[in-house]
C-alpha positions as CSV (number, residue, x, y, z in Angstrom):
1,X,0.3,-0.1,-0.1
2,X,1.8,3.0,-0.9
3,X,1.0,6.0,1.7
4,X,-0.6,8.7,-0.2
5,X,-0.4,11.3,3.0
6,X,1.5,14.1,0.9
7,X,-1.2,14.4,-2.1
8,X,-3.9,14.2,0.4
9,X,-3.0,17.4,3.0
10,X,-1.8,19.3,-0.6
11,X,-5.6,18.6,-1.9
12,X,-6.8,19.5,1.0
13,X,-5.1,22.9,1.8
14,X,-5.9,23.6,-1.7
15,X,-9.5,22.5,-1.4
16,X,-10.0,25.2,1.8
17,X,-8.1,28.0,-0.4
18,X,-10.9,27.6,-3.3
19,X,-13.1,27.6,-1.1
20,X,-12.6,30.9,1.4
21,X,-11.5,32.2,-2.5
22,X,-14.8,31.7,-3.1
23,X,-16.2,34.3,-0.7
24,X,-14.9,37.7,-2.1
25,X,-16.1,36.6,-5.1
26,X,-19.6,35.2,-4.1
27,X,-19.5,39.4,-1.8
28,X,-18.5,41.4,-5.6
29,X,-21.8,39.0,-7.3
30,X,-23.4,40.8,-4.8
31,X,-22.0,43.9,-4.5
32,X,-22.3,43.9,-8.6
33,X,-26.1,43.3,-8.2
34,X,-26.6,45.4,-6.0
35,X,-25.0,48.6,-8.1
36,X,-27.0,47.9,-11.4
37,X,-30.3,47.7,-9.0
38,X,-32.7,50.4,-9.0
39,X,-32.4,53.1,-6.2
40,X,-28.4,52.7,-5.4
41,X,-28.3,52.3,-9.2
42,X,-29.3,56.3,-9.6
43,X,-27.7,57.1,-6.4
44,X,-24.9,56.3,-7.7
45,X,-25.3,57.5,-11.3
46,X,-25.1,60.9,-9.9
47,X,-22.8,61.2,-7.5
48,X,-21.0,60.1,-10.1
49,X,-21.2,63.0,-12.5
50,X,-21.9,65.4,-10.1
51,X,-17.8,64.8,-9.4
52,X,-16.5,68.3,-10.3
53,X,-13.0,66.2,-10.7
54,X,-14.5,63.9,-13.4
55,X,-15.3,64.6,-17.4
56,X,-18.5,63.4,-18.2
57,X,-16.4,60.1,-20.6
58,X,-14.7,59.5,-17.1
59,X,-17.7,59.2,-14.8
60,X,-19.1,57.0,-18.3
61,X,-16.2,54.8,-18.2
62,X,-16.4,54.1,-13.6
63,X,-20.3,53.4,-14.4
64,X,-19.6,51.1,-17.3
65,X,-16.8,49.1,-15.0
66,X,-18.9,49.2,-12.5
67,X,-21.3,47.4,-15.1
68,X,-19.4,44.9,-15.9
69,X,-17.9,43.5,-12.0
70,X,-21.6,41.8,-11.7
71,X,-20.2,39.9,-15.6
72,X,-17.2,39.1,-14.0
73,X,-17.7,37.9,-11.1
74,X,-20.0,35.7,-12.1
75,X,-17.5,34.0,-14.6
76,X,-14.9,33.8,-11.3
77,X,-17.4,32.0,-9.3
78,X,-18.6,29.0,-11.8
79,X,-14.3,29.0,-12.3
80,X,-13.6,28.5,-8.4
81,X,-16.8,26.7,-8.6
82,X,-15.4,23.5,-10.7
83,X,-12.4,23.7,-9.6
84,X,-13.5,23.1,-5.9
85,X,-15.7,20.4,-7.3
86,X,-12.9,18.9,-9.0
87,X,-10.7,18.8,-6.5
88,X,-13.3,17.0,-3.9
89,X,-13.3,14.0,-7.4
90,X,-9.8,14.2,-6.9
91,X,-9.6,14.1,-3.1
92,X,-12.0,11.2,-3.5
93,X,-10.5,9.0,-6.1
94,X,-7.3,9.4,-4.2
95,X,-8.5,9.1,-0.8
96,X,-7.6,5.1,-0.1
97,X,-5.0,4.9,-3.2
98,X,-8.5,3.7,-5.7
99,X,-7.8,5.6,-9.1
100,X,-4.3,7.6,-8.5
101,X,-4.3,8.2,-12.5
102,X,-8.1,9.9,-11.7
103,X,-6.5,12.3,-9.0
104,X,-4.1,13.3,-10.7
105,X,-6.2,14.6,-14.1
106,X,-8.8,15.7,-11.3
107,X,-6.0,17.6,-10.2
108,X,-3.9,19.8,-12.8
109,X,-8.0,20.3,-14.6
110,X,-8.9,22.1,-11.0
111,X,-5.3,23.2,-11.2
112,X,-5.8,25.7,-15.0
113,X,-9.6,26.3,-13.2
114,X,-8.2,28.4,-10.3
115,X,-5.8,29.9,-12.1
116,X,-2.3,29.2,-13.5
117,X,0.1,30.7,-11.3
118,X,-1.9,30.4,-7.9
119,X,0.5,29.4,-4.6
120,X,-3.5,27.0,-5.2
121,X,-3.1,25.8,-8.7
122,X,1.2,25.0,-7.5
123,X,-0.4,22.8,-5.2
124,X,-2.8,21.3,-6.9
125,X,-0.3,20.7,-9.9
126,X,2.4,18.7,-7.6
127,X,-0.1,16.5,-6.1
128,X,-0.5,15.3,-9.4
129,X,3.2,15.5,-10.4
130,X,3.2,12.7,-7.2
131,X,-0.6,11.0,-8.2
132,X,1.5,10.1,-11.2
133,X,4.9,9.2,-10.3
134,X,4.6,6.8,-7.1
135,X,5.2,3.6,-7.3
136,X,4.3,0.7,-4.8
137,X,7.5,0.1,-2.9
138,X,9.2,-3.2,-5.2
139,X,8.6,-6.9,-3.9
140,X,11.0,-8.8,-5.3
141,X,9.1,-12.3,-7.0
142,X,9.1,-15.3,-4.7
143,X,11.9,-17.4,-6.8
144,X,15.7,-16.2,-6.9
145,X,17.8,-17.3,-7.7
146,X,19.2,-19.0,-4.1
147,X,17.4,-22.0,-3.0
148,X,15.3,-22.3,-0.1
149,X,16.4,-25.1,1.1
150,X,20.1,-24.1,1.8
151,X,21.7,-24.9,4.8
152,X,25.3,-23.3,4.5
153,X,26.9,-26.8,3.6
154,X,28.9,-26.9,-0.4
155,X,27.3,-27.5,-2.9
156,X,28.5,-29.4,-6.0
157,X,29.8,-27.1,-9.0
């Protein structure tokens, strides 16, 4: 039986980081949704257009950026959720050394969805490499070139 503790620890830590990244993403989506609806939107537009330091084109640009926050937030939430699911599938498949190749593939997919150079994706890539490369310890076969009934006496040539 192969000890898969490193893969388990790396996947659990990356799962926690991904779950923690979902919280600000939801807040970003809620903030974007609140800015695009009703009375808050009208007050924000009045404040932006009333600001004497902003030109009308700059004020329009600020409002269009705020409009895109909600859409970008949903994109991040969906991507992080896919990564979370792939990490969970990888953890389940590696937990009792059931299917380490599937776990490695899921960890790579989750790493790609968490963004390529984030610390979470690096941990998932390391877990994937470990799940692909760890092999069971070498166990010699039953037959050996020395007979089992060898009794320390001299053998004929």
